[in-house]
N, CA, C and O atoms as a printed pandas DataFrame, in Angstrom:
     atom_number atom_name residue_name chain_id  residue_number  x_coord  y_coord  z_coord
0              1         N          ILE        A               1    8.046   33.749   42.255
1              2        CA          ILE        A               1    8.143   33.685   40.779
2              3         C          ILE        A               1    8.518   32.341   40.331
3              4         O          ILE        A               1    7.992   31.874   39.321
4              5         N          LEU        A               2    9.442   31.639   41.049
5              6        CA          LEU        A               2    9.817   30.249   40.699
6              7         C          LEU        A               2    8.718   29.298   40.732
7              8         O          LEU        A               2    8.602   28.408   39.890
8              9         N          GLU        A               3    7.886   29.485   41.727
9             10        CA          GLU        A               3    6.731   28.568   41.814
10            11         C          GLU        A               3    5.729   28.790   40.628
11            12         O          GLU        A               3    5.181   27.816   40.112
12            13         N          GLU        A               4    5.502   29.989   40.222
13            14        CA          GLU        A               4    4.695   30.268   39.027
14            15         C          GLU        A               4    5.311   29.712   37.769
15            16         O          GLU        A               4    4.604   29.159   36.927
16            17         N          LEU        A               5    6.623   29.849   37.622
17            18        CA          LEU        A               5    7.338   29.263   36.435
18            19         C          LEU        A               5    7.211   27.770   36.437
19            20         O          LEU        A               5    7.030   27.184   35.369
20            21         N          ASN        A               6    7.295   27.126   37.559
21            22        CA          ASN        A               6    7.150   25.638   37.639
22            23         C          ASN        A               6    5.711   25.253   37.264
23            24         O          ASN        A               6    5.495   24.248   36.588
24            25         N          ASP        A               7    4.761   26.026   37.690
25            26        CA          ASP        A               7    3.323   25.772   37.324
26            27         C          ASP        A               7    3.113   25.867   35.808
27            28         O          ASP        A               7    2.428   25.049   35.194
28            29         N          ILE        A               8    3.724   26.885   35.248
29            30        CA          ILE        A               8    3.605   27.059   33.766
30            31         C          ILE        A               8    4.303   25.893   33.019
31            32         O          ILE        A               8    3.792   25.359   32.034
32            33         N          LYS        A               9    5.461   25.539   33.525
33            34        CA          LYS        A               9    6.212   24.430   32.898
34            35         C          LYS        A               9    5.366   23.174   32.932
35            36         O          LYS        A               9    5.277   22.507   31.902
36            37         N          SER        A              10    4.737   22.799   34.037
37            38        CA          SER        A              10    3.962   21.614   34.175
38            39         C          SER        A              10    2.723   21.703   33.209
39            40         O          SER        A              10    2.344   20.704   32.597
40            41         N          MET        A              11    2.151   22.825   33.097
41            42        CA          MET        A              11    0.963   22.993   32.181
42            43         C          MET        A              11    1.408   22.770   30.738
43            44         O          MET        A              11    0.687   22.125   29.976
44            45         N          ILE        A              12    2.573   23.283   30.339
45            46        CA          ILE        A              12    3.060   23.090   28.987
46            47         C          ILE        A              12    3.367   21.618   28.730
47            48         O          ILE        A              12    3.017   21.100   27.670
48            49         N          GLU        A              13    3.992   20.957   29.641
49            50        CA          GLU        A              13    4.262   19.508   29.516
50            51         C          GLU        A              13    2.982   18.730   29.411
51            52         O          GLU        A              13    2.939   17.790   28.618
52            53         N          LYS        A              14    1.975   19.028   30.114
53            54        CA          LYS        A              14    0.642   18.314   30.030
54            55         C          LYS        A              14    0.106   18.516   28.678
55            56         O          LYS        A              14   -0.346   17.550   28.063
56            57         N          ASP        A              15    0.120   19.774   28.131
57            58        CA          ASP        A              15   -0.402   20.062   26.812
58            59         C          ASP        A              15    0.304   19.273   25.701
59            60         O          ASP        A              15   -0.333   18.898   24.716
60            61         N          ASN        A              16    1.563   19.025   25.844
61            62        CA          ASN        A              16    2.352   18.258   24.869
62            63         C          ASN        A              16    1.910   16.816   24.784
63            64         O          ASN        A              16    2.028   16.208   23.720
64            65         N          ASN        A              17    1.406   16.245   25.863
65            66        CA          ASN        A              17    1.044   14.873   25.906
66            67         C          ASN        A              17   -0.407   14.614   25.429
67            68         O          ASN        A              17   -0.808   13.464   25.257
68            69         N          VAL        A              18   -1.158   15.662   25.225
69            70        CA          VAL        A              18   -2.593   15.495   24.843
70            71         C          VAL        A              18   -2.786   15.237   23.346
71            72         O          VAL        A              18   -3.666   14.472   22.953
72            73         N          GLY        A              19   -1.970   15.871   22.524
73            74        CA          GLY        A              19   -2.221   15.803   21.099
74            75         C          GLY        A              19   -1.612   14.594   20.419
75            76         O          GLY        A              19   -1.240   13.611   21.061
76            77         N          PHE        A              20   -1.520   14.692   19.103
77            78        CA          PHE        A              20   -1.011   13.607   18.278
78            79         C          PHE        A              20    0.356   13.918   17.807
79            80         O          PHE        A              20    0.758   15.078   17.708
80            81         N          MET        A              21    1.096   12.839   17.505
81            82        CA          MET        A              21    2.408   13.006   16.925
82            83         C          MET        A              21    2.400   12.444   15.531
83            84         O          MET        A              21    1.666   11.494   15.261
84            85         N          ASP        A              22    3.181   12.990   14.641
85            86        CA          ASP        A              22    3.303   12.346   13.313
86            87         C          ASP        A              22    4.488   11.341   13.290
87            88         O          ASP        A              22    5.148   11.142   14.310
88            89         N          MET        A              23    4.740   10.736   12.162
89            90        CA          MET        A              23    5.792    9.741   12.091
90            91         C          MET        A              23    7.154   10.242   12.534
91            92         O          MET        A              23    7.889    9.574   13.261
92            93         N          LYS        A              24    7.456   11.428   12.075
93            94        CA          LYS        A              24    8.813   11.996   12.410
94            95         C          LYS        A              24    8.930   12.237   13.920
95            96         O          LYS        A              24    9.987   11.981   14.496
96            97         N          GLN        A              25    7.889   12.712   14.555
97            98        CA          GLN        A              25    7.969   12.913   16.015
98            99         C          GLN        A              25    8.033   11.608   16.769
99           100         O          GLN        A              25    8.679   11.539   17.814
100          101         N          VAL        A              26    7.380   10.563   16.273
101          102        CA          VAL        A              26    7.382    9.279   16.957
102          103         C          VAL        A              26    8.804    8.659   16.847
103          104         O          VAL        A              26    9.313    8.078   17.805
104          105         N          VAL        A              27    9.421    8.798   15.662
105          106        CA          VAL        A              27   10.785    8.324   15.464
106          107         C          VAL        A              27   11.721    8.978   16.496
107          108         O          VAL        A              27   12.542    8.308   17.122
108          109         N          GLN        A              28   11.577   10.292   16.654
109          110        CA          GLN        A              28   12.440   11.044   17.638
110          111         C          GLN        A              28   12.111   10.568   19.076
111          112         O          GLN        A              28   13.001   10.285   19.878
112          113         N          TYR        A              29   10.808   10.496   19.357
113          114        CA          TYR        A              29   10.400   10.216   20.719
114          115         C          TYR        A              29   10.776    8.783   21.126
115          116         O          TYR        A              29   11.141    8.555   22.279
116          117         N          SER        A              30   10.697    7.836   20.223
117          118        CA          SER        A              30   10.922    6.464   20.589
118          119         C          SER        A              30   12.332    5.991   20.292
119          120         O          SER        A              30   12.704    4.902   20.730
120          121         N          SER        A              31   13.124    6.750   19.576
121          122        CA          SER        A              31   14.488    6.367   19.158
122          123         C          SER        A              31   14.493    5.087   18.394
123          124         O          SER        A              31   15.375    4.244   18.560
124          125         N          THR        A              32   13.465    4.940   17.524
125          126        CA          THR        A              32   13.404    3.772   16.615
126          127         C          THR        A              32   13.283    4.308   15.207
127          128         O          THR        A              32   13.054    5.498   14.990
128          129         N          SER        A              33   13.443    3.404   14.251
129          130        CA          SER        A              33   13.334    3.785   12.865
130          131         C          SER        A              33   11.851    3.818   12.360
131          132         O          SER        A              33   10.962    3.202   12.947
132          133         N          ALA        A              34   11.651    4.522   11.312
133          134        CA          ALA        A              34   10.327    4.555   10.697
134          135         C          ALA        A              34    9.862    3.159   10.282
135          136         O          ALA        A              34    8.691    2.810   10.427
136          137         N          SER        A              35   10.787    2.385    9.774
137          138        CA          SER        A              35   10.421    1.020    9.319
138          139         C          SER        A              35    9.954    0.144   10.532
139          140         O          SER        A              35    9.040   -0.674   10.427
140          141         N          THR        A              36   10.619    0.365   11.648
141          142        CA          THR        A              36   10.192   -0.453   12.849
142          143         C          THR        A              36    8.803   -0.067   13.298
143          144         O          THR        A              36    8.015   -0.908   13.731
144          145         N          ILE        A              37    8.509    1.238   13.187
145          146        CA          ILE        A              37    7.180    1.750   13.572
146          147         C          ILE        A              37    6.141    1.184   12.614
147          148         O          ILE        A              37    5.110    0.668   13.043
148          149         N          ARG        A              38    6.419    1.284   11.291
149          150        CA          ARG        A              38    5.503    0.746   10.335
150          151         C          ARG        A              38    5.230   -0.808   10.488
151          152         O          ARG        A              38    4.117   -1.295   10.291
152          153         N          ARG        A              39    6.281   -1.499   10.835
153          154        CA          ARG        A              39    6.179   -2.940   11.080
154          155         C          ARG        A              39    5.301   -3.190   12.284
155          156         O          ARG        A              39    4.466   -4.094   12.257
156          157         N          ALA        A              40    5.469   -2.401   13.359
157          158        CA          ALA        A              40    4.621   -2.494   14.555
158          159         C          ALA        A              40    3.127   -2.236   14.219
159          160         O          ALA        A              40    2.239   -2.875   14.784
160          161         N          ILE        A              41    2.881   -1.327   13.328
161          162        CA          ILE        A              41    1.524   -1.001   12.925
162          163         C          ILE        A              41    0.926   -2.202   12.110
163          164         O          ILE        A              41   -0.222   -2.591   12.327
164          165         N          ARG        A              42    1.708   -2.756   11.198
165          166        CA          ARG        A              42    1.214   -3.896   10.418
166          167         C          ARG        A              42    0.862   -5.087   11.324
167          168         O          ARG        A              42   -0.128   -5.784   11.103
168          169         N          ARG        A              43    1.698   -5.299   12.349
169          170        CA          ARG        A              43    1.514   -6.397   13.250
170          171         C          ARG        A              43    0.365   -6.162   14.299
171          172         O          ARG        A              43   -0.024   -7.079   15.023
172          173         N          GLY        A              44   -0.130   -4.969   14.347
173          174        CA          GLY        A              44   -1.142   -4.637   15.275
174          175         C          GLY        A              44   -0.660   -4.298   16.669
175          176         O          GLY        A              44   -1.439   -4.242   17.620
176          177         N          GLU        A              45    0.665   -4.070   16.773
177          178        CA          GLU        A              45    1.243   -3.822   18.024
178          179         C          GLU        A              45    1.188   -2.333   18.439
179          180         O          GLU        A              45    1.266   -1.998   19.621
180          181         N          LEU        A              46    1.054   -1.489   17.461
181          182        CA          LEU        A              46    1.046   -0.021   17.688
182          183         C          LEU        A              46   -0.211    0.574   17.000
183          184         O          LEU        A              46   -0.421    0.398   15.800
184          185         N          LYS        A              47   -0.976    1.230   17.744
185          186        CA          LYS        A              47   -2.226    1.828   17.232
186          187         C          LYS        A              47   -1.891    3.210   16.574
187          188         O          LYS        A              47   -1.025    3.950   17.042
188          189         N          CYS        A              48   -2.600    3.501   15.504
189          190        CA          CYS        A              48   -2.433    4.835   14.898
190          191         C          CYS        A              48   -3.691    5.231   14.249
191          192         O          CYS        A              48   -4.560    4.392   14.015
192          193         N          SER        A              49   -3.835    6.544   13.929
193          194        CA          SER        A              49   -4.989    7.055   13.228
194          195         C          SER        A              49   -4.578    7.441   11.799
195          196         O          SER        A              49   -3.550    8.086   11.597
196          197         N          LYS        A              50   -5.378    7.046   10.826
197          198        CA          LYS        A              50   -5.115    7.399    9.458
198          199         C          LYS        A              50   -6.173    8.342    8.832
199          200         O          LYS        A              50   -6.218    8.538    7.617
200          201         N          LYS        A              51   -6.962    8.876    9.652
201          202        CA          LYS        A              51   -8.121    9.624    9.170
202          203         C          LYS        A              51   -7.779   10.890    8.349
203          204         O          LYS        A              51   -8.530   11.261    7.446
204          205         N          LEU        A              52   -6.694   11.522    8.651
205          206        CA          LEU        A              52   -6.352   12.739    7.935
206          207         C          LEU        A              52   -5.351   12.514    6.852
207          208         O          LEU        A              52   -4.689   13.455    6.415
208          209         N          GLY        A              53   -5.218   11.266    6.395
209          210        CA          GLY        A              53   -4.353   10.963    5.304
210          211         C          GLY        A              53   -2.914   10.753    5.607
211          212         O          GLY        A              53   -2.094   10.531    4.716
212          213         N          LYS        A              54   -2.599   10.825    6.914
213          214        CA          LYS        A              54   -1.255   10.499    7.326
214          215         C          LYS        A              54   -1.307    9.800    8.665
215          216         O          LYS        A              54   -2.315    9.891    9.367
216          217         N          LEU        A              55   -0.248    9.104    9.037
217          218        CA          LEU        A              55   -0.256    8.351   10.289
218          219         C          LEU        A              55   -0.076    9.331   11.442
219          220         O          LEU        A              55    0.819   10.177   11.427
220          221         N          LEU        A              56   -0.968    9.197   12.469
221          222        CA          LEU        A              56   -0.955   10.021   13.626
222          223         C          LEU        A              56   -1.020    9.102   14.875
223          224         O          LEU        A              56   -1.750    8.111   14.894
224          225         N          PHE        A              57   -0.235    9.462   15.911
225          226        CA          PHE        A              57   -0.142    8.596   17.042
226          227         C          PHE        A              57   -0.324    9.392   18.279
227          228         O          PHE        A              57    0.250   10.476   18.383
228          229         N          LYS        A              58   -1.082    8.933   19.224
229          230        CA          LYS        A              58   -1.261    9.507   20.607
230          231         C          LYS        A              58   -0.037    9.052   21.394
231          232         O          LYS        A              58    0.459    7.938   21.224
232          233         N          THR        A              59    0.438    9.954   22.265
233          234        CA          THR        A              59    1.611    9.674   23.064
234          235         C          THR        A              59    1.359    8.401   23.929
235          236         O          THR        A              59    2.261    7.574   24.066
236          237         N          ASP        A              60    0.207    8.248   24.480
237          238        CA          ASP        A              60   -0.046    7.022   25.307
238          239         C          ASP        A              60   -0.013    5.751   24.506
239          240         O          ASP        A              60    0.393    4.707   25.016
240          241         N          TRP        A              61   -0.451    5.819   23.199
241          242        CA          TRP        A              61   -0.364    4.642   22.363
242          243         C          TRP        A              61    1.109    4.261   22.137
243          244         O          TRP        A              61    1.455    3.080   22.158
244          245         N          VAL        A              62    1.951    5.241   21.926
245          246        CA          VAL        A              62    3.371    4.956   21.707
246          247         C          VAL        A              62    4.046    4.434   23.001
247          248         O          VAL        A              62    4.833    3.488   22.957
248          249         N          ASP        A              63    3.727    5.062   24.143
249          250        CA          ASP        A              63    4.192    4.618   25.423
250          251         C          ASP        A              63    3.853    3.146   25.726
251          252         O          ASP        A              63    4.672    2.374   26.224
252          253         N          ARG        A              64    2.591    2.808   25.392
253          254        CA          ARG        A              64    2.195    1.429   25.679
254          255         C          ARG        A              64    2.957    0.429   24.792
255          256         O          ARG        A              64    3.340   -0.651   25.243
256          257         N          TRP        A              65    3.166    0.807   23.540
257          258        CA          TRP        A              65    3.962   -0.004   22.600
258          259         C          TRP        A              65    5.408   -0.116   23.076
259          260         O          TRP        A              65    5.991   -1.194   22.960
260          261         N          LEU        A              66    5.981    0.893   23.579
261          262        CA          LEU        A              66    7.351    0.850   24.032
262          263         C          LEU        A              66    7.552    0.048   25.230
263          264         O          LEU        A              66    8.627   -0.520   25.425
264          265         N          THR        A              67    6.491   -0.033   26.113
265          266        CA          THR        A              67    6.655   -0.782   27.359
266          267         C          THR        A              67    6.294   -2.202   27.205
267          268         O          THR        A              67    6.390   -2.944   28.183
268          269         N          ARG        A              68    5.882   -2.657   26.048
269          270        CA          ARG        A              68    5.493   -4.086   25.836
270          271         C          ARG        A              68    6.707   -4.990   25.994
271          272         O          ARG        A              68    6.593   -6.208   25.857
């Protein structure tokens, strides 16, 4: 049973990394302020999508920005 639970847990964690995060989620994920994130976008340091009328970020984009 424990092995199956661990498999389910790893599948859930993978699914969380696939989608997009909004500004609020990025603030929590990165422990930075919204103004710092907006400044990084303006400078071209952080990639985001604006297609749906709001700022959306892929987890790997945020990870790359944080490791710079």
